[in-house]
C-alpha positions in Angstrom: -15.7 -16.5 -18.0 -18.2 -13.9 -19.2 -20.8 -15.5 -21.4 -23.1 -12.5 -22.2 -23.0 -8.7 -22.4 -24.8 -6.0 -20.5 -28.2 -5.4 -21.8 -29.2 -1.5 -21.9 -26.0 -0.6 -20.3 -25.4 3.1 -20.1 -21.6 3.5 -19.9 -20.4 5.0 -16.8 -17.9 7.1 -18.7 -20.7 8.8 -20.5 -22.3 10.1 -17.3 -19.7 10.5 -14.7 -16.9 13.0 -14.9 -13.5 11.4 -15.5 -10.3 13.4 -15.0 -6.8 11.9 -14.4 -5.1 13.1 -11.2 -1.6 13.9 -12.1 1.2 15.8 -10.5 2.8 19.1 -11.8 6.5 18.7 -12.9 7.0 22.5 -13.2 10.3 24.1 -11.9 9.9 25.3 -8.3 10.8 28.9 -7.4 12.5 28.9 -4.1 11.3 31.2 -1.4 13.6 31.8 1.4 11.9 31.8 4.6 8.9 29.6 3.9 10.3 26.8 6.0 10.7 24.5 3.0 14.2 23.6 1.5 13.7 24.2 -2.4 16.1 24.1 -5.3 19.2 26.4 -4.7 18.7 26.4 -0.9 21.0 24.7 1.6 18.7 25.4 4.5 15.4 27.1 5.4 14.4 27.4 9.0 11.3 29.5 8.3 13.0 32.9 8.8 15.6 35.3 7.2 17.6 36.2 10.4 21.3 36.5 10.0 23.6 34.8 12.5 21.4 31.7 13.2 23.3 29.1 11.1 20.8 29.9 8.3 21.2 33.2 6.8 18.7 35.4 4.9 19.8 33.7 1.7 19.0 30.3 3.0 22.5 29.1 2.9 24.3 27.4 5.9 26.7 29.9 7.7 29.7 29.0 9.9 29.1 29.8 13.6 31.9 31.6 15.5 34.4 29.7 17.6 33.8 29.5 21.3 35.5 32.5 22.4 38.9 32.5 20.9 40.4 33.4 24.1 41.9 31.3 27.1 38.9 32.3 29.4 35.5 30.6 28.8 33.9 32.9 26.5 35.3 36.3 26.6 32.7 37.3 24.0 28.9 37.3 24.0 28.8 34.0 22.3 29.9 30.9 23.8 29.3 28.1 21.4 28.0 29.9 18.5 24.6 29.9 19.8 22.4 32.1 21.9 21.6 29.3 24.2 24.8 28.0 25.7 27.0 30.6 26.7 26.5 33.5 24.4 24.1 35.2 26.8 24.6 37.6 29.5 24.5 34.9 32.1 27.2 32.4 30.8 30.0 33.9 28.9 31.4 37.3 27.9 29.6 39.2 30.7 30.5 40.4 34.1 28.8 37.3 35.8 30.4 34.3 34.0 33.8 34.2 32.4 36.5 36.6 31.6 35.6 38.6 34.6 36.5 38.5 38.3 33.4 36.6 39.3 33.7 33.7 37.0 36.8 32.0 36.2 40.1 32.2 38.1 38.3 33.3 41.4 37.3 31.6 44.4 33.9 32.1 43.4 33.5 30.7 40.0 36.2 28.4 38.7 38.6 26.4 41.0 36.2 26.2 43.7 33.4 24.0 44.7 30.7 26.4 43.3 31.3 27.0 39.6 34.0 25.0 37.8 36.2 22.1 39.3 33.0 20.8 40.3 30.2 18.9 38.7 28.5 22.0 37.9 30.7 24.2 35.4 33.8 23.1 33.7 36.0 20.8 35.6 39.2 22.9 35.5 40.5 25.6 37.7 39.6 28.2 35.2 36.0 28.0 34.0 36.3 27.6 30.3 39.6 29.0 29.5 41.2 25.9 28.5 41.3 23.6 25.5 38.4 21.6 26.8 35.6 24.2 27.0 36.1 26.3 24.0 38.0 29.3 24.8 41.1 28.1 23.0 40.2 28.9 19.5 38.7 25.5 18.8 35.0 24.9 18.1 32.7 24.6 21.1 30.7 21.5 20.4 32.6 19.9 17.8 34.9 18.1 20.1 34.5 15.1 22.4 34.4 17.2 25.6 33.2 20.6 26.2 33.9 21.1 29.8 34.3 17.7 31.4 31.4 17.9 33.8 27.8 16.6 33.9 26.2 20.1 33.8 27.8 23.0 31.8 29.8 21.2 29.1 31.1 17.8 28.4 28.1 16.3 29.8 24.9 15.0 28.7 23.4 18.5 28.8 25.9 20.9 27.2 28.3 19.9 24.5 30.5 17.0 23.6 28.1 14.6 24.9 24.9 12.9 23.7 22.8 16.0 24.1 24.7 19.1 22.8 27.3 18.4 20.0 29.2 15.4 18.6 26.6 13.1 20.0 23.5 11.4 18.9 21.2 14.0 19.9 22.2 17.7 19.2 24.7 17.3 16.2 25.9 14.3 14.3 22.8 12.4 15.3 19.1 11.8 13.8 17.9 14.7 15.8 19.8 17.9 15.1 22.3 17.8 12.3 23.8 14.4 11.3 27.3 15.4 12.1 29.8 15.2 14.8 30.4 18.9 15.2 27.8 21.4 16.8 29.6 24.7 16.8 32.3 23.9 14.2 32.5 24.9 10.6 29.1 23.4 10.1 26.1 23.4 12.4 24.3 20.4 11.2 26.7 18.5 8.8 24.7 18.5 5.8 23.6 21.6 3.7 20.3 21.3 5.2 20.0 22.2 8.9 18.9 18.8 10.1 17.9 16.4 7.3 16.9 14.0 10.0 13.6 12.5 11.5 13.3 14.7 14.5 14.9 18.0 14.4 14.5 19.5 11.1 12.6 16.6 9.3 10.0 19.2 8.1 12.1 22.4 8.6 14.8 21.4 6.2 15.5 17.6 6.1 12.3 16.6 4.4 9.6 18.4 2.4 5.7 17.7 2.8 4.3 17.7 -0.8 0.8 17.6 -2.2 0.1 13.9 -3.3 -3.6 14.1 -4.4 -6.9 15.9 -4.9 -9.4 13.1 -5.0 -11.8 11.8 -6.2 -11.0 12.9 -9.7 -14.8 13.7 -10.5 -17.4 14.8 -7.9 -20.7 16.7 -7.8 -22.0 19.6 -5.9 -25.7 20.5 -5.9 -26.7 24.1 -6.6 -27.7 26.1 -3.6 -25.6 24.3 -1.0 -22.4 24.8 0.9 -20.5 21.9 2.2 -18.6 18.8 0.9 -18.9 17.3 -2.5 -21.1 14.4 -3.1 -21.3 11.4 -3.3 -17.6 11.5 -1.8 -15.9 14.4 -0.3 -13.2 16.1 -2.3 -10.1 16.2 -0.4 -6.5 17.3 -0.6 -4.0 14.9 0.6 -0.3 15.3 1.6 2.7 13.0 1.2 3.1 12.8 4.9 1.3 13.8 8.2 1.8 17.7 8.7 3.9 18.6 11.6 2.1 22.1 11.7 -0.9 23.2 9.9 -0.4 23.2 6.2 -2.5 25.5 3.9 -3.3 24.1 0.3 -4.5 26.9 -2.1 -7.4 25.3 -4.2 -8.7 27.5 -7.1 -11.9 27.0 -9.2 -12.1 27.6 -12.9 -15.7 28.7 -12.7 -17.7 31.0 -10.4 -20.4 28.2 -10.2 -18.1 26.3 -7.8 -16.6 28.7 -5.1 -14.1 27.1 -2.5 -14.6 28.3 1.0 -12.2 30.5 2.9 -10.8 32.2 -0.3 -9.7 28.8 -1.5 -7.5 28.1 1.6 -7.9 24.5 2.7 -5.9 23.8 5.9 -4.7 20.3 6.7 -4.2 20.4 10.5 -1.1 19.3 12.2 -0.9 15.4 12.6 -3.3 14.8 9.7 -2.6 14.1 6.0 -5.8 15.3 4.4 -8.6 17.8 4.5 -12.0 18.1 2.7 -12.7 21.0 0.3 -15.6 22.9 1.2 -17.6 24.5 -1.8 -20.5 26.4 -2.6 -22.4 25.7 -5.8 -24.5 28.0 -7.9 -25.5 26.5 -11.3 -26.6 30.1 -12.4 -23.2 31.4 -11.8 -21.1 29.9 -14.4 -20.5 26.7 -16.5 -21.9 23.4 -15.2 -18.4 21.9 -14.6 -15.6 23.5 -12.9 -11.9 22.3 -12.8 -10.6 22.7 -9.3 -6.7 23.0 -9.0 -5.1 22.6 -5.6 -1.5 23.9 -5.3 1.2 23.5 -2.5 4.7 24.9 -3.4 5.4 23.5 -6.8 3.0 20.7 -6.7 -0.7 20.8 -8.1 -3.5 18.5 -8.6 -6.8 18.9 -10.4 -10.3 17.4 -10.2 -13.5 18.2 -11.7 -16.8 19.2 -10.0 -20.1 19.1 -11.8 -22.8 21.4 -10.5 -26.3 19.7 -10.3 -29.5 21.5 -10.3 -31.3 21.7 -7.0 -33.9 19.1 -8.2 -32.1 17.6 -11.1 -33.3 13.8 -11.4 -31.1 10.8 -11.9 -31.3 8.1 -14.3 -30.2 4.4 -14.2 -26.7 3.7 -15.4 -26.1 -0.1 -15.0 -26.0 -3.1 -12.8 -23.0 -4.8 -11.5 -21.7 -7.4 -11.8 -22.9 -7.6 -15.4 -23.0 -11.5 -15.2 -24.0 -13.5 -11.9 -23.3 -17.3 -11.9 -24.4 -19.0 -8.8 -25.4 -22.4 -7.7 -29.2 -23.1 -6.8 -29.8 -21.4 -3.5 -26.7 -19.3 -3.4 -26.9 -15.7 -2.8 -24.9 -12.6 -4.2 -24.9 -8.9 -3.9 -25.8 -6.9 -6.9 -25.4 -3.1 -7.2 -27.7 -0.6 -9.0 -25.9 2.6 -10.0 -27.2 6.1 -11.0 -25.7 8.4 -13.5 -25.7 11.2 -10.9 -26.4 11.4 -7.0 -30.0 11.3 -6.3 -31.6 14.6 -5.3 -33.6 12.7 -2.8 -34.2 9.0 -1.7 -34.8 7.3 -5.1 -36.8 3.8 -5.4 -35.7 1.4 -8.2 -38.1 -1.4 -9.0 -36.3 -4.8 -9.3 -37.4 -8.1 -11.1 -35.9 -11.2 -12.7 -36.7 -13.3 -15.8 -36.5 -16.9 -16.8 -37.0 -18.2 -13.3 -33.4 -17.4 -12.7 -33.9 -16.4 -9.2 -35.4 -13.9 -6.8 -34.7 -10.2 -5.8 -36.4 -7.8 -3.5 -39.2 -5.7 -5.1 -37.3 -2.5 -4.8 -33.9 -1.0 -3.9 -33.5 2.6 -2.5 -30.7 4.9 -3.5 -30.4 7.3 -0.6 -30.3 11.2 -1.3 -26.8 12.4 -2.5 -25.7 8.8 -3.1 -25.2 7.1 -6.4 -25.8 3.5 -5.8 -27.5 0.8 -3.7 -27.0 -2.9 -3.3 -29.5 -5.6 -3.1 -29.4 -9.4 -2.8 -30.0 -12.0 -5.6 -30.8 -15.5 -4.7 -30.3 -18.2 -7.5 -33.2 -20.3 -8.5 -33.4 -23.7 -10.1 -30.2 -25.4 -11.5 -29.5 -25.0 -14.9 -31.7 -21.8 -15.5 -30.7 -18.7 -17.2 -32.1 -15.2 -17.2 -31.8 -11.6 -16.3 -32.0 -9.3 -13.2 -33.7 -6.1 -14.3 -33.8 -2.7 -12.6 -36.5 -0.1 -13.7 -36.8 3.7 -12.9 -39.1 6.2 -14.5 -39.7 3.8 -17.5 -36.0 3.2 -18.1 -34.5 -0.4 -17.4 -31.0 -1.8 -17.2 -30.2 -5.5 -16.6 -27.4 -8.0 -15.8 -27.3 -11.8 -16.9 -27.8 -14.4 -14.5 -27.2 -18.2 -14.7 -27.7 -20.8 -12.2 -25.1 -23.6 -12.4 -25.6 -27.3 -11.2 -24.2 -28.0 -7.8 -20.8 -29.2 -8.1 -20.2 -33.0 -8.4 -16.7 -32.8 -6.8 -17.0 -31.4 -3.1 -13.2 -31.0 -2.5 -10.0 -29.5 -3.9 -8.3 -31.5 -6.7 -5.0 -31.8 -8.2 -5.8 -30.4 -11.7 -2.6 -30.3 -13.7 1.1 -31.3 -13.0 4.3 -31.6 -15.1 7.0 -33.9 -14.1 9.7 -32.1 -16.2 10.1 -29.4 -18.6 12.6 -27.5 -20.8 14.2 -26.2 -17.7 15.3 -29.8 -16.8 14.0 -32.4 -14.4 13.1 -30.0 -11.7 11.0 -27.7 -14.0 8.0 -29.1 -12.5 4.7 -27.8 -11.1 1.5 -29.0 -9.3 -1.7 -27.0 -10.0 -4.8 -27.3 -7.6 -8.3 -26.3 -8.5 -11.3 -25.7 -6.1 -14.5 -26.9 -7.7 -16.7 -25.8 -4.7 -18.6 -22.6 -4.1 -16.5 -21.7 -1.0 -12.9 -20.8 -0.7 -10.7 -23.3 1.1 -7.9 -22.7 3.6 -4.9 -24.7 2.7 -2.4 -23.6 5.5 -0.8 -26.8 7.0 -1.9 -29.0 4.3 0.7 -31.1 2.5 1.8 -32.2 -1.1 3.4 -35.5 -0.9 5.3 -37.7 -3.5 5.7 -41.5 -3.6 7.8 -43.6 -6.0 5.8 -45.9 -8.3 6.3 -49.0 -6.0 7.6 -47.3 -2.8 6.2 -48.7 0.4 5.4 -45.0 1.7 5.4 -41.5 0.6 8.6 -39.6 1.3 9.1 -38.0 4.6 10.0 -34.8 2.8 6.9 -32.9 1.7 5.8 -29.5 0.8 3.7 -27.7 3.6 1.4 -25.0 2.6 2.3 -21.8 4.4 0.2 -19.9 6.8 -2.5 -17.8 5.0 -2.6 -20.0 1.9 -6.1 -20.3 0.5 -7.6 -21.3 -2.7 -10.8 -19.3 -3.9 -14.0 -21.0 -5.0 -13.5 -22.0 -8.8 -10.0 -20.8 -8.3 -6.5 -22.2 -8.7 -3.2 -22.5 -6.6 0.1 -23.3 -8.2 3.2 -24.8 -6.4 6.4 -25.0 -8.5 9.6 -26.7 -8.5 13.0 -25.3 -7.9 13.7 -25.0 -11.7 10.2 -24.0 -12.9 10.6 -22.0 -16.2 7.2 -20.6 -16.5 7.6 -17.8 -13.9 7.6 -15.0 -16.4 4.1 -15.9 -17.7 2.5 -17.5 -14.8 4.3 -17.3 -11.5 4.1 -20.0 -8.8 1.8 -19.2 -5.5 4.6 -21.1 -3.6 7.8 -23.1 -4.3 8.4 -26.6 -3.3 12.0 -26.5 -4.1 13.3 -30.0 -4.5 11.0 -31.6 -1.9 8.8 -33.3 -4.3 11.3 -34.8 -6.8 8.6 -36.5 -9.3 9.8 -39.3 -11.4 9.8 -38.8 -15.1 8.1 -42.0 -15.9 5.9 -42.9 -13.0 5.0 -42.0 -9.6 2.3 -40.6 -7.2 1.4 -37.1 -6.1 -1.0 -36.8 -2.9 -2.8 -33.8 -1.4 -3.5 -34.3 2.3 -4.8 -32.2 5.2 -2.6 -31.2 8.1 -1.5 -34.2 10.1 -1.5 -36.6 7.2 1.1 -39.5 7.6 3.4 -41.0 5.0 1.5 -44.3 4.9 0.1 -45.5 1.5 -3.6 -45.2 2.7 -4.4 -42.3 5.0 -7.9 -40.9 5.9 -6.6 -37.2 5.6 -5.8 -37.6 2.0 -7.8 -35.2 -0.1 -6.8 -36.3 -3.7 -4.2 -38.7 -5.2 -3.0 -39.0 -8.7 -0.7 -41.9 -9.9 0.9 -41.6 -13.3 2.9 -44.2 -15.4 2.1 -47.8 -15.8 4.0 -48.9 -12.7 2.4 -46.7 -10.3 0.9 -49.0 -7.7 -1.5 -46.7 -5.7 -3.3 -44.8 -8.3 -7.2 -44.0 -7.6 -9.1 -46.9 -9.0 -5.9 -48.8 -9.2 -5.6 -47.2 -12.7 -2.9 -44.7 -13.2 -2.6 -42.0 -16.0 -0.7 -43.4 -18.9 0.7 -42.1 -22.2 3.8 -40.3 -23.4 4.2 -36.5 -22.2 6.1 -34.2 -24.5 9.0 -32.2 -23.0 6.8 -29.2 -22.6 3.6 -31.2 -21.9 1.6 -32.0 -18.7 -1.2 -33.9 -17.3 -4.5 -32.3 -16.8 -7.8 -33.2 -15.0 -10.8 -33.0 -17.3 -13.6 -30.5 -17.0 -16.3 -33.0 -17.5 -16.8 -36.6 -18.8 -16.7 -35.6 -22.4 -13.6 -33.6 -22.2 -10.4 -34.4 -24.3 -7.1 -33.0 -25.0 -8.5 -31.1 -28.0 -11.3 -29.4 -26.0 -9.1 -28.8 -22.8 -6.2 -26.9 -24.8 -6.2 -23.4 -26.3 -9.6 -22.3 -27.3 -11.3 -25.8 -26.8 -14.9 -25.9 -25.6 -13.8 -26.9 -22.1 -10.6 -24.7 -21.8 -12.3 -22.4 -19.3 -14.6 -24.7 -17.5 -12.4 -25.8 -14.5 -11.2 -29.2 -13.8 -13.7 -30.7 -11.7 -14.3 -34.1 -13.1 -13.3 -36.8 -10.5 -14.6 -40.4 -10.6 -11.9 -41.6 -8.3 -10.2 -43.5 -11.4 -7.1 -41.5 -12.5 -7.1 -43.0 -15.9 -10.6 -41.7 -16.7 -10.1 -38.3 -15.1 -7.1 -36.9 -16.9 -5.8 -36.1 -20.4 -2.3 -35.4 -21.6 -1.7 -31.9 -23.0 1.0 -31.2 -25.6 1.7 -27.7 -24.2 1.3 -27.1 -20.3 -0.8 -24.4 -19.1 -0.4 -23.7 -15.4 -2.7 -21.3 -13.5 -2.3 -19.5 -10.3 -4.2 -17.5 -7.7 -4.4 -14.6 -10.1 -5.9 -16.6 -13.1 -9.5 -16.1 -14.0 -12.0 -18.2 -11.9 -13.4 -21.1 -14.0 -17.0 -22.3 -13.1 -17.9 -25.7 -14.2 
């Protein structure tokens, strides 16, 4: 709850450059051969070579069949590629098939040397059968290429997990995502690979420009290097698989981008810094830099500072500091522009509200510095003041009294609602100055006269915490307030609170079901028949259908001051005298709060 405004605040928006970073939605003009699949292209493998399954118009072409003959290849291309049999060694030459040396002789096929063995084809004629590809069928789009482990039909060539129709070459995540390698389509989809491995960058996916940040930066005249106080950088949508060049243009000669505006994101990285040379005499004081990659563009603003231009104070943050006596918090002093040199800011306080160091130093080319504020006497109020060259800015400070309640409390609960009997919630509040880990703690329920608490209980999940002066909301299975204040956890039906009377208990991990347990943290009994309320005095009264029970902020709290814009509505729920009837009021309209709700300091 903010109870004052900033004194002498210089709005940051008046002194910092602010420019939204938005992406361009312009139509893309495809460029065949740039390695990126764009509108109208079915593939793009980075060249415009005919006969390689992606032609010079960036459309998928159908490879030739194996050989179209009954001998292994009979041509210079075995499986529609230059690697398998379409060379002078494998097929269509004097060495391999269709000659006296390869198939149908004692040297190549039908012997222990070439085919009919584990080396070539597994037939008596190297590849002149229907299993290799010389039959007019596709080479690798079948289940077996040659029936051996080496040439085809194995893990190496085709018809296996490596070449075609398998998980590796084609029909897999690696090559093409289809079951045919050398058939009517090389890779199945219109884009050569469309997968994570083979052509994830070539054709399946496209790396785009995602950011040019920060949106506003500075460069000092007469220098060359990164911008200040943060480096201006281009960022891609994914790690680059090869070096990616992003073109960055400047709107003013006062800011010149190095390397003719070419910023290279190296392979394996997602971003790269933009190096600039600044000259305040060359053009306007501000330059808009535009980064472009393909059809994507992003902009940022760079302001050129004079070589010795001095900075002024902008503000202190936070604008309001509220602590208990002796507590410490960090406060930040911020300048309007990065300091030309180390800049010493004088610090002080008023109203005996606490202590700060005598000075804080903002380093050269930085825009802010932190310092510690230690709260003084309880109940005091005042300001924290920063002064530079006769100019001052301040933040309000308040020292609160030490909390009278030193444990997490049950702060509000509803036993039913418009959603029915299970439209319930139990809200916790932490009145202490430290966050509390709730993991393993339990919320338990006991009927008004039951001898023990139910064995079924809600256990807080791992990682559950409640901030200092914050809230945590546990909801029932039919909780109806989720659209406005969502629960932090759901108890389902494990806490079936009675509509007229009962008990809720919060306990640490290991708590038993006994009515009295040393691990109990807080207990509330409600309804006239509740036999185990704190102080043997349960909360009583009629609760409306959409009402609730709420713990007071202080001794003087009432239903009127706790609801709506009442004086105690934002002062937390820390009043705990260990007498339930004295600690709670009945709300006409329930007001659950969760971890995202504003902190409330007593």
